[in-house]
PAZAPA-4460 file (N, C-alpha, C; in steps of 0.05 Angstrom, whole numbers, plus 32768, in hexadecimal, padded with zeros to 4 digits):
% residues 302
    n_x    n_y    n_z   ca_x   ca_y   ca_z    c_x    c_y    c_z   seq   type   mol
   8A5A   7F90   7A70   8A45   7FA8   7A7B   8A48   7FBA   7A94     1      M     A
   8A4B   7FCB   7A8F   8A4A   7FDE   7AA3   8A37   7FE2   7AB9     2      K     A
   8A3B   7FE5   7AD2   8A23   7FE2   7AE3   8A1F   7FFF   7AEA     3      A     A
   89FF   8007   7AEC   89FB   801B   7AF2   89FC   8022   7B13     4      N     A
   89F9   803D   7B19   89FC   8047   7B33   89EB   8032   7B47     5      L     A
   89D3   8036   7B42   89BE   8029   7B4E   89C5   8004   7B53     6      G     A
   89D3   7FF9   7B41   89D7   7FDB   7B47   89EF   7FDB   7B56     7      D     A
   8A06   7FF1   7B55   8A1B   7FF2   7B66   8A0C   7FF1   7B86     8      I     A
   89FB   8004   7B88   89EF   800A   7BA4   89E4   7FEA   7BA9     9      F     A
   89D3   7FE4   7B9C   89C8   7FCD   7BA2   89DA   7FB4   7BAC    10      V     A
   89EB   7FB0   7B9A   8A02   7F9C   7BA2   8A10   7FA1   7BB8    11      W     A
   8A1E   7FB9   7BBE   8A28   7FC2   7BCE   8A19   7FC1   7BF0    12      S     A
   89FB   7FC1   7BEB   89ED   7FC3   7C00   89EE   7FA2   7C09    13      Y     A
   89E4   7F95   7BF8   89E4   7F79   7BFE   89FA   7F6B   7C05    14      Q     A
   8A10   7F6F   7BFD   8A2E   7F6A   7C03   8A33   7F71   7C1E    15      L     A
   8A31   7F8A   7C26   8A34   7F97   7C42   8A21   7F8B   7C56    16      F     A
   8A0A   7F83   7C52   89F6   7F73   7C60   8A01   7F5B   7C67    17      S     A
   8A08   7F49   7C53   8A14   7F2A   7C54   8A2D   7F32   7C67    18      K     A
   8A44   7F3D   7C61   8A58   7F45   7C74   8A54   7F45   7C92    19      E     A
   8A3E   7F5D   7C8D   8A37   7F60   7CAD   8A2E   7F4F   7CBC    20      T     A
   8A1D   7F3E   7CAB   8A10   7F26   7CBB   8A2B   7F0F   7CC4    21      A     A
   8A39   7F0A   7CB5   8A52   7EF8   7CB4   8A61   7F05   7CC8    22      N     A
   8A63   7F1D   7CCF   8A72   7F2D   7CE3   8A63   7F22   7D02    23      F     A
   8A4F   7F2C   7D01   8A39   7F27   7D19   8A43   7F0A   7D21    24      F     A
   8A40   7EF5   7D10   8A46   7ED1   7D16   8A5D   7ED2   7D20    25      N     A
   8A74   7EE4   7D14   8A92   7EE1   7D1F   8A8C   7EEB   7D3C    26      Y     A
   8A81   7F02   7D46   8A82   7F0B   7D60   8A78   7EF1   7D71    27      I     A
   8A65   7EE7   7D67   8A58   7ED5   7D75   8A6C   7EBE   7D82    28      I     A
   8A7A   7EB7   7D6B   8A8C   7EA1   7D6B   8AA3   7EA6   7D7F    29      N     A
   8AA8   7EC8   7D7F   8AC0   7ECA   7D90   8AB6   7ECD   7DAA    30      E     A
   8AA3   7ED5   7DB3   8A91   7ED7   7DCF   8A96   7EB6   7DD7    31      I     A
   8A91   7EA5   7DC9   8A8A   7E87   7DCF   8AA7   7E76   7DCA    32      T     A
   8ABB   7E87   7DC6   8AD4   7E79   7DBF   8AD5   7E69   7DA9    33      F     A
   8AC9   7E70   7D96   8ACB   7E59   7D7F   8AD7   7E64   7D69    34      N     A
   8AEA   7E79   7D6E   8B01   7E88   7D57   8B1B   7E79   7D5B    35      V     A
   8B24   7E6E   7D3D   8B36   7E62   7D39   8B4A   7E72   7D29    36      E     A
   8B64   7E7A   7D2E   8B71   7E6D   7D42   8B69   7E7C   7D62    37      P     A
   8B68   7E7A   7D77   8B60   7E83   7D8E   8B6B   7E9D   7D95    38      W     A
   8B7F   7EA5   7D8F   8B8F   7EBC   7D9B   8B85   7ED2   7D8B    39      Y     A
   8B76   7ED0   7D73   8B69   7EE9   7D64   8B4E   7EF1   7D6D    40      I     A
   8B49   7EE8   7D85   8B2E   7EED   7D90   8B2D   7F09   7D9A    41      N     A
   8B29   7F1C   7D8B   8B27   7F3D   7D97   8B17   7F40   7DB0    42      Y     A
   8AFE   7F36   7DAA   8AF0   7F39   7DC1   8AF9   7F35   7DDB    43      F     A
   8B06   7F1E   7DE7   8B0F   7F13   7DFC   8B2C   7F27   7DFD    44      W     A
   8B35   7F28   7DEB   8B4C   7F3D   7DEE   8B49   7F55   7DF6    45      W     A
   8B2F   7F66   7DF0   8B2A   7F7C   7DF5   8B26   7F7E   7E10    46      L     A
   8B17   7F68   7E20   8B0A   7F62   7E36   8B2A   7F62   7E49    47      I     A
   8B38   7F4C   7E44   8B4C   7F4A   7E54   8B5F   7F61   7E5A    48      A     A
   8B66   7F72   7E42   8B76   7F85   7E3F   8B6D   7F9E   7E51    49      L     A
   8B53   7F9F   7E4F   8B44   7FB9   7E65   8B48   7FB2   7E7B    50      S     A
   8B3F   7F93   7E84   8B49   7F91   7EA6   8B61   7F92   7EAB    51      L     A
   8B76   7F8E   7E99   8B8F   7F8E   7EA0   8B97   7FA6   7EA7    52      L     A
   8B90   7FB9   7E94   8B9A   7FDA   7E99   8B8B   7FE5   7EB0    53      V     A
   8B71   7FDE   7EB4   8B62   7FE6   7EC8   8B6A   7FDD   7EE0    54      W     A
   8B76   7FC7   7EDE   8B83   7FBA   7EFF   8B9B   7FC8   7F03    55      G     A
   8BA3   7FD1   7EF2   8BC4   7FEA   7EF1   8BBD   8001   7EF7    56      L     A
   8BA7   800E   7EF2   8B9C   8025   7EFC   8B93   8024   7F1B    57      E     A
   8B86   8012   7F21   8B7F   800B   7F3D   8B9A   8004   7F4D    58      V     A
   8BAE   7FF9   7F46   8BC5   7FF4   7F55   8BD9   800A   7F52    59      I     A
   8BDD   8013   7F3D   8BF2   8026   7F37   8BE0   8043   7F29    60      F     A
   8BD2   8051   7F3B   8BCB   8068   7F2D   8BD7   8084   7F2F    61      P     A
   8BCF   8092   7F18   8BE3   80A6   7F15   8BD7   80BC   7F29    62      W     A
   8BBE   80BE   7F1A   8BAC   80D5   7F30   8B9D   80C4   7F45    63      R     A
   8BAA   80C6   7F5C   8BA1   80B3   7F72   8B88   80BC   7F7D    64      K     A
   8B79   80D7   7F77   8B64   80E4   7F84   8B4E   80DC   7F6D    65      N     A
   8B55   80CC   7F56   8B3C   80C7   7F45   8B2D   80AC   7F4A    66      Q     A
   8B13   80A9   7F48   8B08   8095   7F50   8B10   807C   7F3A    67      N     A
   8B0E   8062   7F46   8B12   804B   7F36   8AFF   8049   7F25    68      I     A
   8ADF   804B   7F2B   8AD2   8050   7F17   8ACB   8070   7F0D    69      I     A
   8ADE   807E   7EFE   8ADB   8095   7EFD   8AC3   80A1   7EEA    70      R     A
   8ABF   80B8   7EE4   8AB2   80C5   7ED8   8AAD   80B9   7EBD    71      K     A
   8A92   80B4   7EB1   8A90   80A5   7E9B   8AA0   808D   7E91    72      D     A
   8A9D   8081   7EA8   8AB0   8063   7EA5   8A9D   804D   7E92    73      F     A
   8A85   804B   7E9E   8A74   803E   7E92   8A6D   8043   7E76    74      W     A
   8A6A   8060   7E6F   8A66   8067   7E53   8A7B   805E   7E44    75      L     A
   8A96   8068   7E4C   8AAB   8061   7E3E   8AB0   8043   7E2E    76      D     A
   8AA7   802D   7E4B   8AAA   8014   7E4D   8A9B   800E   7E2F    77      T     A
   8A82   8019   7E32   8A69   8010   7E19   8A79   8018   7DFD    78      F     A
   8A86   8030   7DFD   8A8E   803D   7DE5   8AA5   802A   7DDC    79      Y     A
   8AB6   801D   7DED   8ACA   8008   7DE4   8ABF   7FF6   7DD2    80      M     A
   8AA9   7FEA   7DD7   8A9F   7FD5   7DCA   8A8B   7FDB   7DB3    81      F     A
   8A7E   7FF7   7DB7   8A70   8001   7DA2   8A85   8009   7D88    82      F     A
   8A9B   8016   7D8D   8AAB   8021   7D7E   8ABC   800D   7D6B    83      N     A
   8ACD   7FFF   7D83   8AE1   7FEB   7D79   8AD4   7FD5   7D6D    84      F     A
   8AC0   7FCB   7D81   8ABA   7FAE   7D77   8AA2   7FA9   7D64    85      Y     A
   8A92   7FC1   7D65   8A76   7FBF   7D56   8A7A   7FCE   7D3F    86      I     A
   8A75   7FE9   7D42   8A7A   7FFA   7D25   8A8F   7FFC   7D19    87      F     A
   8AA9   7FFC   7D29   8AC4   8001   7D1A   8AC4   7FEA   7D0B    88      K     A
   8AC5   7FD1   7D0F   8ACC   7FB5   7D04   8ABA   7FB0   7CEC    89      L     A
   8A9F   7FB8   7CF2   8A89   7FB1   7CDD   8A8F   7FCB   7CC7    90      I     A
   8A90   7FDE   7CCA   8A95   7FF4   7CB5   8AB0   7FEA   7CA8    91      V     A
   8AC5   7FDF   7CBB   8AE3   7FDE   7CA8   8ADB   7FC4   7C96    92      L     A
   8AD4   7FB0   7CA6   8ACD   7F99   7C95   8ABF   7FA0   7C7A    93      I     A
   8AA9   7FAD   7C7F   8A94   7FB7   7C6A   8AA0   7FC3   7C50    94      G     A
   8AAF   7FD8   7C58   8ABD   7FED   7C46   8AD3   7FDB   7C39    95      F     A
   8AE5   7FCC   7C47   8AF9   7FB6   7C38   8AF0   7FA5   7C29    96      S     A
   8AD8   7F98   7C30   8ACA   7F89   7C19   8ABF   7F8F   7C05    97      V     A
   8AB2   7FA6   7C05   8AA8   7FB3   7BEE   8ABC   7FC1   7BDD    98      I     A
   8AD1   7FCD   7BED   8AE9   7FD9   7BD8   8AF3   7FC1   7BCB    99      A     A
   8AF5   7FAD   7BD2   8B02   7F97   7BC1   8AF0   7F8C   7BAF   100      E     A
   8AD8   7F89   7BB2   8AC2   7F83   7BA4   8AC1   7F91   7B8C   101      K     A
   8AC3   7FAE   7B8F   8AC2   7FC1   7B7E   8AD6   7FBF   7B67   102      L     A
   8AEE   7FBC   7B75   8B09   7FB5   7B65   8B05   7FA5   7B58   103      I     A
   8AFE   7F88   7B58   8AF8   7F77   7B4A   8AE1   7F74   7B39   104      D     A
   8ACC   7F82   7B40   8AB5   7F93   7B28   8ABB   7F9A   7B14   105      Q     A
   8AD2   7FB2   7B14   8AE1   7FC6   7B01   8AF4   7FBA   7AF8   106      F     A
   8AFD   7FA0   7B01   8B13   7F99   7AEF   8B2F   7FA4   7AF7   107      S     A
   8B2D   7FB0   7B0E   8B44   7FBD   7B18   8B52   7FA7   7B2E   108      L     A
   8B6D   7FB5   7B2F   8B80   7FA3   7B41   8B8D   7FB1   7B54   109      T     A
   8B92   7FA9   7B67   8BA5   7FB8   7B7E   8BBE   7FC4   7B73   110      A     A
   8BCB   7FB8   7B5B   8BE3   7FC5   7B53   8BDC   7FDE   7B45   111      K     A
   8BCB   7FE3   7B41   8BC0   7FFC   7B34   8BC6   8015   7B45   112      V     A
   8BC1   800E   7B62   8BC7   8027   7B79   8BE5   801B   7B82   113      F     A
   8BEB   8007   7B7F   8C03   7FFD   7B93   8C1F   800F   7B88   114      M     A
   8C2D   801B   7BA2   8C42   802A   7BA3   8C5D   8017   7BA4   115      I     A
   8C58   8006   7BB8   8C6E   7FEE   7BBC   8C65   7FD2   7BC6   116      Y     A
   8C68   7FBB   7BBB   8C5E   7FAB   7BC5   8C70   7F9A   7BE1   117      D     A
   8C69   7F9E   7BF7   8C7A   7F97   7C0C   8C78   7F7D   7C10   118      I     A
   8C68   7F6C   7C05   8C6A   7F4D   7C0A   8C7B   7F40   7C05   119      Q     A
   8C8E   7F4D   7BF9   8CAB   7F40   7BEB   8CBC   7F41   7C01   120      Q     A
   8CB7   7F4F   7C16   8CC8   7F50   7C2E   8CC4   7F3B   7C46   121      L     A
   8CD7   7F3F   7C55   8CD7   7F2A   7C72   8CBC   7F2E   7C81   122      H     A
   8CAB   7F19   7C82   8C95   7F1D   7C94   8C93   7F2D   7CAC   123      P     A
   8CAD   7F32   7CB9   8CB4   7F3F   7CD1   8CAD   7F60   7CCA   124      I     A
   8CBE   7F66   7CB5   8CBF   7F7F   7CAB   8CA7   7F89   7C99   125      L     A
   8C9C   7F72   7C8E   8C80   7F7A   7C88   8C6E   7F8A   7C9F   126      Q     A
   8C6E   7F74   7CB3   8C5F   7F86   7CC8   8C67   7F9E   7CD9   127      L     A
   8C80   7FA2   7CD9   8C8A   7FB9   7CDE   8C7D   7FCE   7CCE   128      I     A
   8C88   7FD0   7CB8   8C7C   7FE7   7CA4   8C5C   7FE6   7CA1   129      I     A
   8C4E   7FD2   7CA6   8C32   7FD3   7CA7   8C29   7FE5   7CC2   130      F     A
   8C34   7FDD   7CD0   8C2E   7FEA   7CF2   8C39   8008   7CEE   131      F     A
   8C50   8011   7CE1   8C57   8026   7CE0   8C44   8039   7CCE   132      L     A
   8C3A   802D   7CB8   8C2C   803A   7CA4   8C0F   8040   7CB2   133      L     A
   8C05   802C   7CBD   8BEE   802C   7CCD   8BEB   8048   7CE2   134      I     A
   8C02   8048   7CEF   8C01   8059   7D00   8C0D   8073   7CFB   135      D     A
   8C1A   8078   7CE7   8C21   8094   7CDE   8C02   809E   7CCA   136      F     A
   8BF3   8092   7CBD   8BE1   809A   7CBA   8BC9   80A1   7CC7   137      I     A
   8BC9   8096   7CDE   8BB2   8095   7CF2   8BBE   80B3   7D05   138      G     A
   8BDA   80BE   7D07   8BE3   80D3   7D0D   8BD8   80E6   7CFD   139      W     A
   8BDD   80E7   7CE1   8BD7   80F8   7CCF   8BB6   80FC   7CD5   140      V     A
   8BA8   80EB   7CD3   8B8C   80EC   7CD6   8B84   80F7   7CEA   141      T     A
   8B94   80EF   7D02   8B8D   80FE   7D1E   8B8A   811D   7D1F   142      H     A
   8BA6   8126   7D11   8BA7   813E   7D04   8B95   8152   7CFD   143      N     A
   8B8D   8142   7CE5   8B71   814C   7CD4   8B59   8154   7CE7   144      I     A
   8B52   8138   7CFB   8B42   813C   7D0D   8B45   8159   7D1D   145      L     A
   8B58   8160   7D22   8B5B   817D   7D34   8B5A   8195   7D1E   146      H     A
   8B67   8196   7D0B   8B64   81A9   7CFA   8B4C   81AE   7CEA   147      R     A
   8B3C   819A   7CE1   8B24   81A4   7CD1   8B0B   81A7   7CE5   148      V     A
   8B04   81C0   7CE3   8AEA   81C7   7CFA   8AD8   81AD   7CFB   149      N     A
   8ACB   81AD   7CE0   8AB8   8199   7CD6   8AB9   817D   7CEA   150      F     A
   8AD9   8171   7CE9   8ADD   8158   7CF5   8AEA   8159   7D11   151      L     A
   8AEC   816F   7D19   8AF3   817A   7D35   8AD6   816D   7D42   152      W     A
   8ABE   817B   7D3B   8AA5   8178   7D4C   8AA6   815D   7D50   153      K     A
   8AAB   8147   7D3E   8AA8   812E   7D47   8AC1   811F   7D58   154      F     A
   8ADA   812C   7D53   8AEA   8120   7D68   8AE8   812E   7D84   155      H     A
   8AD6   8145   7D88   8AD5   814A   7D9D   8ACB   813B   7DB6   156      K     A
   8ABB   8125   7DAC   8AAC   8111   7DBC   8AC8   8105   7DCC   157      L     A
   8ADA   8101   7DC1   8AF3   80F0   7DCC   8AFB   8105   7DE1   158      H     A
   8AFD   811A   7DDC   8B0F   812F   7DEA   8AF8   813A   7DFC   159      H     A
   8ADF   8134   7E01   8ACF   813A   7E16   8AD3   8129   7E31   160      S     A
   8AE7   8117   7E2F   8AEC   8105   7E45   8AF8   811D   7E5C   161      V     A
   8AF4   8115   7E74   8AFB   812A   7E87   8B0F   8122   7EA1   162      Q     A
   8B0C   8109   7EA0   8B1B   80F6   7EB6   8B25   80E0   7EA0   163      E     A
   8B45   80DC   7E9E   8B4C   80CB   7E8D   8B4E   80B3   7E99   164      M     A
   8B45   809E   7E8B   8B47   807D   7E90   8B4A   806B   7E78   165      G     A
   8B53   8055   7E78   8B56   8041   7E66   8B42   8042   7E4F   166      F     A
   8B26   8046   7E5A   8B13   8044   7E47   8B09   8055   7E37   167      A     A
   8B18   806D   7E40   8B19   8089   7E2B   8B24   8083   7E11   168      A     A
   8B35   8075   7E11   8B3F   8069   7DF4   8B30   8067   7DDA   169      H     A
   8B1D   8055   7DE3   8B07   8053   7DCC   8AE7   805E   7DCE   170      L     A
   8AF0   8079   7DDD   8AD8   8087   7DDE   8ADE   809F   7DC2   171      R     A
   8ACA   8099   7DB2   8ACC   80AA   7D9A   8AB5   80AA   7D8B   172      Y     A
   8AB2   80BD   7D79   8A9B   80BF   7D68   8A9C   80AB   7D52   173      H     A
   8A84   80A1   7D4A   8A89   8083   7D33   8A8C   8095   7D17   174      W     A
   8A8D   80B3   7D17   8A94   80BE   7CFB   8AB4   80BA   7CF8   175      M     A
   8AC1   80BE   7D0D   8ADE   80B0   7D11   8AE3   809C   7D04   176      E     A
   8AD6   8088   7D02   8ADA   806A   7CF2   8ADA   8071   7CD4   177      T     A
   8AC5   807D   7CC8   8AC4   8082   7CAE   8AD5   8099   7CA9   178      L     A
   8AEB   80A4   7CB6   8B03   80B2   7CA8   8B17   80A6   7CAB   179      I     A
   8B20   8090   7CC8   8B36   8081   7CC3   8B37   806B   7CB2   180      Y     A
   8B20   8059   7CB0   8B20   8043   7CA6   8B29   8047   7C85   181      S     A
   8B1B   8057   7C75   8B1B   805B   7C59   8B3E   8065   7C53   182      P     A
   8B45   8076   7C67   8B62   807B   7C62   8B79   8069   7C6C   183      T     A
   8B71   8057   7C7E   8B89   803C   7C7F   8B81   802A   7C6D   184      K     A
   8B66   8027   7C5F   8B65   8011   7C49   8B78   801D   7C2F   185      Y     A
   8B7D   8038   7C2E   8B86   8047   7C12   8BA3   803A   7C1D   186      I     A
   8BAB   8042   7C34   8BCE   8041   7C34   8BD2   8022   7C2F   187      I     A
   8BC1   800A   7C30   8BC2   7FF1   7C30   8BC5   7FE8   7C11   188      L     A
   8BB5   7FF8   7C07   8BB3   7FF8   7BE7   8BCD   7FFF   7BDC   189      L     A
   8BDB   8010   7BEA   8BF5   801E   7BDB   8C0D   800A   7BDD   190      L     A
   8C0B   7FF8   7BF1   8C1E   7FE1   7BF5   8C17   7FC8   7BF0   191      I     A
   8BFE   7FC9   7BDE   8BFA   7FAE   7BCF   8BDF   7F9E   7BDD   192      G     A
   8BCC   7FB0   7BE3   8BB2   7FA7   7BEF   8BBA   7F8F   7C06   193      N     A
   8BCB   7F96   7C16   8BDB   7F8C   7C27   8BD5   7F89   7C4A   194      F     A
   8BD5   7F73   7C53   8BC9   7F72   7C70   8BDA   7F58   7C77   195      E     A
   8BE9   7F58   7C86   8BFA   7F41   7C8F   8BEB   7F29   7CA2   196      P     A
   8BEB   7F14   7CA0   8BE1   7F02   7CAE   8BE5   7F04   7CCD   197      D     A
   8BFC   7F10   7CD7   8BFF   7F1F   7CEF   8BF7   7F36   7CF6   198      Q     A
   8BE3   7F3B   7CE9   8BD2   7F5A   7CEF   8BC7   7F63   7D05   199      A     A
   8BC1   7F44   7D10   8BB6   7F46   7D2C   8BCA   7F51   7D44   200      F     A
   8BDF   7F50   7D3D   8BFA   7F53   7D52   8BF8   7F76   7D51   201      I     A
   8BF6   7F7E   7D3A   8BFB   7FA0   7D3B   8BE0   7FA9   7D49   202      V     A
   8BC9   7F9E   7D44   8BAE   7FA3   7D4F   8BAB   7FA5   7D70   203      Y     A
   8BBA   7F8F   7D77   8BB8   7F8F   7D91   8BCC   7F99   7DA1   204      Y     A
   8BE2   7F9F   7D94   8BF6   7FB1   7DA2   8BEC   7FD4   7D9F   205      I     A
   8BDE   7FD6   7D8A   8BD2   7FF0   7D86   8BBE   7FF7   7DA0   206      S     A
   8BAE   7FDD   7DA1   8B96   7FE5   7DB5   8BA4   7FEA   7DD2   207      I     A
   8BBA   7FD4   7DD5   8BC4   7FD7   7DEE   8BD5   7FF0   7DF9   208      A     A
   8BE2   7FFB   7DDB   8BEE   801A   7DEA   8BD8   802C   7DED   209      I     A
   8BC3   8030   7DDB   8BAD   803F   7DDA   8B9E   803F   7DF8   210      G     A
   8B9C   8024   7E03   8B8E   801F   7E1E   8BA0   802C   7E32   211      H     A
   8BC3   8028   7E30   8BD1   8038   7E42   8BD2   8053   7E42   212      L     A
   8BD2   805F   7E26   8BD5   807C   7E24   8BBF   8088   7E38   213      N     A
   8BA7   807B   7E36   8B97   808B   7E49   8B8C   8083   7E5E   214      H     A
   8BA0   8071   7E69   8B9C   8065   7E85   8BAA   8077   7E96   215      A     A
   8B9C   8071   7EB3   8BA2   8082   7ECB   8BB5   8076   7ED4   216      N     A
   8BD1   8076   7EC9   8BEA   8067   7ECC   8C00   807B   7EC9   217      I     A
   8C11   807F   7EDF   8C2B   8082   7EDE   8C46   807B   7ECD   218      N     A
   8C42   807E   7EAF   8C5A   8071   7EA2   8C5F   807F   7E8D   219      I     A
   8C76   8081   7E86   8C83   8092   7E69   8C96   8081   7E5B   220      S     A
   8C9F   8063   7E64   8CAA   8052   7E53   8CCA   8057   7E52   221      Y     A
   8CD1   806B   7E62   8CED   8077   7E62   8CF3   8086   7E43   222      G     A
   8D0F   807C   7E39   8D19   8084   7E1D   8D01   807F   7E0C   223      P     A
   8CF5   806B   7E0E   8CE0   8063   7DF9   8CC9   8078   7DF6   224      L     A
   8CC9   8086   7E09   8CB4   809D   7E08   8CB6   80AA   7DEB   225      K     A
   8CCE   80AA   7DDE   8CD6   80BB   7DC8   8CC5   80AB   7DB0   226      Y     A
   8CC1   8092   7DB3   8CB9   807C   7DA3   8C9D   8071   7DA4   227      L     A
   8C94   8073   7DBE   8C78   8061   7DBF   8C62   807A   7DD5   228      I     A
   8C4B   8081   7DC8   8C38   808E   7DD4   8C38   8084   7DF4   229      N     A
   8C30   809A   7E05   8C2E   808D   7E1D   8C1C   80A3   7E35   230      N     A
   8C13   809D   7E47   8BFF   80AF   7E59   8C07   80C6   7E61   231      P     A
   8C22   80C7   7E68   8C2C   80E5   7E6B   8C2C   80F7   7E54   232      K     A
   8C2A   80F0   7E3C   8C2B   8100   7E23   8C12   8100   7E1B   233      M     A
   8C01   80E9   7E1A   8BE6   80F3   7E0D   8BD5   8101   7E25   234      H     A
   8BDE   8103   7E3E   8BCF   8115   7E4E   8BCA   812D   7E42   235      I     A
   8BE1   813A   7E32   8BE0   8151   7E2B   8BD0   8156   7E11   236      W     A
   8BCE   8142   7E01   8BC4   8140   7DEA   8B9B   8148   7DF2   237      H     A
   8B9D   8140   7E0E   8B77   8148   7E16   8B7A   8160   7E26   238      H     A
   8B90   816F   7E2A   8B8E   8188   7E3D   8B7B   8197   7E30   239      S     A
   8B6B   81A2   7E46   8B5A   81BB   7E3E   8B64   81D3   7E36   240      K     A
   8B7C   81DA   7E3F   8B8C   81F2   7E3B   8BA6   81E9   7E2C   241      E     A
   8BAB   81FC   7E16   8BC1   81F0   7E0B   8BCF   820E   7E03   242      L     A
   8BE9   820E   7DFA   8BF7   8225   7DEF   8BEE   8234   7DD2   243      P     A
   8BEC   824A   7DD3   8BDF   825B   7DBC   8BEB   8252   7DA2   244      K     A
   8C03   824D   7DA4   8C0C   823E   7D85   8C09   8224   7D87   245      N     A
   8BF5   8217   7D94   8BF0   81F6   7D92   8BD7   81FA   7D9B   246      K     A
   8BC5   8204   7D90   8BA4   8206   7D96   8B9C   81EF   7D85   247      Q     A
   8BA4   81E9   7D71   8B98   81CF   7D5E   8B9F   81B2   7D71   248      K     A
   8BB1   81B2   7D83   8BB7   8199   7D90   8BD0   8194   7D8F   249      G     A
   8BDB   8180   7DA1   8BF5   8178   7D9C   8BF5   815A   7DA5   250      V     A
   8C0C   814B   7DA1   8C0E   812F   7DA7   8BF6   811E   7D9C   251      N     A
   8BF6   811E   7D7D   8BDB   810D   7D76   8BE9   80F5   7D70   252      F     A
   8BFD   80E7   7D77   8C08   80C8   7D76   8BF1   80B6   7D83   253      G     A
   8BF0   80A4   7D6F   8BDC   808F   7D75   8BE9   8079   7D84   254      I     A
   8BFA   8069   7D7C   8C09   8053   7D86   8C25   8061   7D8E   255      S     A
   8C37   806C   7D7A   8C50   8077   7D7D   8C4D   8096   7D7D   256      L     A
   8C61   809C   7D8A   8C63   80BC   7D91   8C7D   80CB   7D81   257      S     A
   8C8C   80B8   7D76   8CA0   80BC   7D5E   8C94   80D0   7D49   258      I     A
   8C7C   80D2   7D3E   8C73   80E9   7D2F   8C72   80FE   7D36   259      W     A
   8C6A   8102   7D53   8C63   811D   7D5F   8C81   8129   7D63   260      D     A
   8C9A   8117   7D69   8CB1   8127   7D6A   8CBC   812D   7D52   261      Y     A
   8CB3   811C   7D3C   8CC1   8123   7D21   8CB4   813F   7D15   262      M     A
   8C9C   8140   7D20   8C8D   8159   7D0F   8C88   816B   7D23   263      F     A
   8C97   816C   7D38   8C91   8186   7D4B   8C77   8189   7D57   264      K     A
   8C6C   816F   7D61   8C50   8178   7D6C   8C4D   816A   7D8A   265      T     A
   8C66   8162   7D8F   8C68   8157   7DAA   8C68   8170   7DC1   266      A     A
   8C5B   816A   7DD6   8C56   8180   7DE7   8C53   8173   7E03   267      Y     A
   8C65   8176   7E17   8C66   8169   7E32   8C74   817B   7E49   268      I     A
   8C66   8195   7E4A   8C77   81A5   7E56   8C82   819B   7E73   269      P     A
   8C6C   818C   7E7F   8C71   8188   7E9D   8C60   8169   7EA2   270      H     A
   8C5C   815F   7EB7   8C4D   814E   7EBE   8C32   8148   7EAF   271      S     A
   8C21   815C   7EB7   8C09   815C   7EAD   8BF3   8147   7EBB   272      G     A
   8BFE   8143   7ED2   8BEB   8128   7EE1   8BD2   8139   7EE6   273      R     A
   8BD0   814F   7EEF   8BB7   815D   7EFA   8BAA   8170   7EDF   274      D     A
   8BAE   816F   7ECA   8BA4   817F   7EB6   8B85   817F   7EB7   275      L     A
   8B75   8196   7EB0   8B5D   8196   7EA8   8B59   818B   7E8D   276      K     A
   8B49   8179   7E85   8B45   816C   7E68   8B29   8178   7E5D   277      L     A
   8B2B   8172   7E43   8B14   8179   7E33   8B1B   8194   7E22   278      G     A
   8B09   81A9   7E1C   8B09   81BC   7E07   8AF8   81D1   7E15   279      F     A
   8AF6   81E6   7E06   8AE1   8200   7E11   8AC9   81F4   7E0D   280      E     A
   8ABD   81FB   7E28   8A9A   81F8   7E2A   8A98   81D1   7E2B   281      H     A
   8AAE   81C4   7E31   8AA7   81AA   7E31   8A90   81A2   7E49   282      V     A
   8A8E   81B5   7E5D   8A76   81AE   7E6C   8A5D   81AF   7E5D   283      E     A
   8A57   81B8   7E44   8A42   81B7   7E37   8A3A   81A2   7E21   284      K     A
   8A52   8192   7E23   8A51   8181   7E10   8A3C   8167   7E16   285      F     A
   8A2E   815F   7E02   8A19   8144   7E0A   8A27   8134   7E1D   286      P     A
   8A11   8126   7E2E   8A1C   8112   7E42   8A13   80F9   7E3A   287      K     A
   89FB   80F7   7E2E   89F8   80DB   7E28   89F9   80D2   7E0A   288      S     A
   89FB   80B8   7E0D   8A09   80A5   7DEF   89F7   80AF   7DD9   289      F     A
   89E3   80AF   7DD6   89D8   80B6   7DC2   89DA   80D4   7DB5   290      F     A
   89DB   80E7   7DC7   89DF   8104   7DC5   89FF   810B   7DB7   291      K     A
   8A0B   80F5   7DC1   8A2B   80FB   7DB8   8A32   80F1   7D9D   292      Q     A
   8A22   80DA   7D96   8A29   80C9   7D7E   8A17   80D8   7D6A   293      I     A
   8A07   80E8   7D6B   89F9   80F9   7D57   8A04   8117   7D58   294      T     A
   8A19   8121   7D6D   8A24   813C   7D6E   8A3C   813D   7D57   295      Y     A
   8A3E   8157   7D4D   8A48   8161   7D3A   8A38   8164   7D1E   296      G     A
   8A24   8164   7D1B   8A12   8165   7D06   8A05   817B   7D04   297      F     A
   8A00   8188   7D18   89EF   81A1   7D1E   89FC   81B7   7D1D   298      K     A
   89F7   81D1   7D15   8A00   81E5   7D17   8A03   81F2   7D38   299      K     A
   89F1   81E8   7D49   89EF   81F2   7D61   8A06   81E4   7D71   300      T     A
   8A12   81D0   7D6C   8A23   81BC   7D7D   8A39   81D5   7D81   301      D     A
   8A47   81D6   7D99   8A59   81E6   7DA9   8A70   81E5   7D96   302      I     A
***
């Protein structure tokens, strides 16, 4: 018996509500250190990592005249938990579970979409492929956010940062989650609905690199700068002024810089330490949280 659209909607809503409740219970368990194994505790990992990188900013500042509590520091700190830990993970879990249940409901299997099942490979090689695919699709999606005007309006929130610091990493519009999450899930389907047990390693590394990319720290990793994204490279991504032939942006790398060098979007003409950040008329961008998360839907938005 085929389910109608109404039944699918009710079923999806009930499933999403259940999984959201389960996730909130999981959050409580993380906060109270009741997660097994202990090392997949994202909540305390995010706090520990943030304190570590902030400490590096204090001890080894690149822009020495920038305040320790920089402009929008507390707003960006709130965004870290709103986006990464509340909104993003709920949507990702909800989307993933509903997609899997829909596949079961309509008697589909992951093999219908699979190009190559990487689970037959060595676990370390699986993890490397998983990381490369996730990072590459992130690079492609980031490009699209800059090149499609409708999507750029949402991405402007991330670029409204005018003083760079580690917490700016996770300051972005909630609509970006609705764009990034489905594309990543589709990629996983292409390799056999696959996500390794060690996926937390990839997420930890990605968060750490992202924090460092946005931090007020003078590092570029030497020769590894051609592989790994870094503060000296990423600062140019946030530059208010770009060359005429690169108006849609530069240095789109998430964790890896190699994609920018491969596809000729890398741009580091000089240090960039004292660049003006943002975009044209950034001073008119909303300053409050609620106005920022509703930005992008009105024709009057700058």
